[in-house]
N, C-alpha and C positions, 0 to 999 in steps of 0.2 A: 111407689114414691109419689108424693103429692107435688104437684107443680106449684111453684111459687108465683103468685100473680104480682106483677109489677104495676105500680100506679103510674099512669101516664103523667108526664111532666105537665105542670100547669101551663096553659097557653099564655103567651105574652101578648098583651093587648097592643094594638097598633100605635097608641099614644106613647106607651113605654118605649117601644122600638124607635119611634121617631125622636123621643127625648134623648135616648142613648146615642143615636146617630148624630144628633146636633152637638152633644157633648164631645164625641169623638172628632167630628169635623172641626169644632172650635179648638180642641187641643192641637190638632195637626196644623191648623192655620196659625195659631199662636207660636208654635215652635218653628214653623217654617219661616216666619218673619224674623224670628231671633237668629235662625241659622243663616238666612240671607244677609242680615245686617252684620253678623259675625264675619262672614266671608268678605263683605265689603271692607271691613276695617283691617282684617288680618291679611288679606291678599297682598296689599302693597308692602307690608312688612316682610312677608315671606318672599316676595320677589326681590326685595332689597337684600335679604340674606342670601338668596341663590345668586344674585348678581355679584355679590362680594366674593364668591369662591369660583367665579368663572375666569377664563383667560380674557385678555384685552381684546382679542379678535372676536370672541363669541359674545361679549357684552353688548347689549342693546341691539341684538339681532332677533330674528323671528324664533330662535331656539331658546325657549324659556327654561330648559332644564340643563344643568351643566353637563357637558360631555366628559369632562374630567374635573375632579374636585381639587381646588387649589387653596387650601387653608393657609398656605404660606403667605398669601396676600396680606393677612393681618400682621405678619412679621415684617413684611416689606414696608408697611406703613410707618412703622417705628424707625426704619432705616432711612426713609426719604424725607421725613418730617419730624420736627421736635415735638411730637404729640405729648409726651409726659410733661413737658414745660407748659404747653398750652392747658393741659388738664390741671396742673398745679395752680396756674394763674386763675383759672375758672373757679376752682374750689376756694381760693383765697377771696375772690370777688363775691362769690355767692354766699359763703358762710359769714364773711365779715359784714356785708350789707344786711343779711338777715338778722344777725345778732344786734347790730346797731339799730336797725329798724324797730325791733322788739323793745329795746331799752328806752327808746324815745317815744314810740307810738302807744305802747300799753298805758303809760300814765296819762297821756293826752286823751286816749279813748275813755279811760276811767273817769277823768274829769268831765268830759262832755256828756257821759252817760249818767253819772251818779252824783255829781256835785252841782249845786245851784249857785250861780254867780252871775253878775251883770255882764251881759254881752255874750253869753254862752251860745245863743241861737245865731248870733252874727258870726261867731267863730266857726260854728258848724256849717253855716251857709258859705263862708269863705273857703272851707275845706272842699265843699262840693264843687265850687267854682274852680278851684285848683285841679280837681280831678278832670274837669272838662277842658282844661288848658292844654293844647298840644305842646309836647316838649320842644318842638322845632321853633316855637315863638321865642324862647329864651336861650336858644343855642348860642347865638353870637355873643351876647353880654357875658354869659357864663364862661364861654371859652376864653374870652379876653381876660376875665378875672383870674381863671386858673393859670393862664399863660403868664400873667403878671407875677404870680407867686411861683412860677417855675415848676408847676406840678403836671404840665402836660407831658405825655410820653409815659405816664404811669397810670395805675388804677385808682390813685387817690381821688381824682375828681368824681369817680363813680361811687366810692365808698364813703367819703366824708359827708356828703349831703344826707346820708341816712341817719346821721346824728340828730337831724332836725325832723325826723319822722317821714312817713309816706302817707299821702292823702287817702289813697284807696285803702290801705291797711288800717288807718285810724277809723275810717268809715265802717269797714268790715267789723272790726272788734268793738266799736261803739254799738253797732246793731246787736251784736251778741250780748254785750254786757247789759243791754236794756232788758233781756230776758231773765236776768238774775233778780230774784225778789229783793227789794230794798230792806226787808225785815232782817235779812241776815246781816246786812251792814249796820243797821241800827243796833242790833244786839251786840255786835262787836264794839261799837262806839260806847254803848252803855257799860260794857266790861272794861273800858278804859283804853281801848285801841285808838291810836291816831289814824289819820287817813293813809299814811304809808304802811302802817302795820296791818290795817284792814285790807289794803290792796294786796299785800304779800301773803297774809295768812288766810284770808277769806275769799277774795275775788279771784286771785290767780288759780288756786286749785279748782274752782268751779268754772273757770273760763278756759280750761285747757283745749277743748275742741276748737273754739274760736281763735285762740292764739295759734294753734297748730295750722289751721286753714290759712291764716294771714302769713305765717312763716313759710308755708309751702308755696303760696302765691308769689311771694318775694323771691324765694329761692329759685323757683322755675323761671321767673322773669329774668333774674341775674344770670342764670345758667344759659338762657337762650338769647341774651341781649347781644345784638350785633351793632346797633347804631352807636351806643355809648363807647364801646371799645374802638370802633372804627374812628370815632371823632377824636378821642383823647390818646389812643395808644398806637395809632397807625404808623407813627414815626419811629417807634421802638418795638422791634419784633420780640424782644425779651419779655414784654408785657402783654403780648397778644393772648386772647382767650380762645377757647375752642371754636366758637362761632366764627371769629375773624380768621383764625388759623385754617379752618376748613374751607372758607371762601377763597383764601389765598392758595390753598392746596388744590382746589378745584380749578383755579385759573392756570396753574402750572401743569397739572395732569389732567386736562380736560378731555384727553383722548383715552386715558386709562380709567375708564369708568369702574372697573373692578376695584381699583385701589381707592377711588373716591368713595364708593359705597362702603368699602371695608372701614375706612376712616369714619364715615358717618355712623356705622353700626357701633364702633367703639365709643363714639361720643354719646350715643343714645343709651348705652347700657347703664351707666351710673344713675341717670335721671329716672329710668324705668324702675330700677331697683328701689330707689328712694320712694317713688310713688306707690309701689306695691306694698311696701312696709308701712306706709303712712296713709294709705287710702281710706281706712276706716275713720281716722280722726279728721281727714280732709272732707269727706262726704258729710260727716256729722256736723262739723263746723259750718260748712256752707249751707246745709239744710236749716240749721237753727238760726243762722243770721238772716235767712230770707233771701240770700243772693243765689237765685236759681236760674238755670238756663231756660 
């Protein structure tokens, strides 16, 4: 039998080995930072979930893992607080404010971005100034006005102003509409479309990411709003939202941290679901408008 001679493997040069080692270390460093950041953001949520299924005696102790699992805490929350009513009020507030904001702010943003008229820059500067105006500055006159009309104790003072637009959302959508080429609008006008038809048929389909981003900003703000409901609905518990209801629940059950965290988790679930379903449009809209962190 003839022996088969094997060729020796070609030697790897030190430069190649050094390059491979650097690539490997860079990969490890990159993913290590990502893992560390993920743990930083996920750890508080995980602790909140674990705390919500503990007993009241074990909550906020040095024992971070439940000795016994008490998922009935989520049922007890519905027994000791009118959480469904708070949820319904929050949904009414968030959805109504978002819809009215879009109906009023989209035409305003379109006019500021694509129409040429005298005083356009002055109006845009005014909107910028309104964005920088703290809401507490106009709290007293607004409250007196709504009280004169007998609307305090309800969500109407928080929803009705959205008929007149929102400064930040107008600014956000105006920045997005500036990225749409004006040639599309000119072509629609040549074909006989008026400004409203151009807005509905041409601009809105192309501006969906920007509109979605503005809608999500407004929806999240209304969902998490505490100052507004506290100011206008504190005298009527039937109109309380989740944020105000949770604050009151915490004041009553401040020793039952398991129930407080269970109620907090239930309040977080809807907004987390909405964000995960709409995060693509949200990120795209924020990126294209230039509003970045």
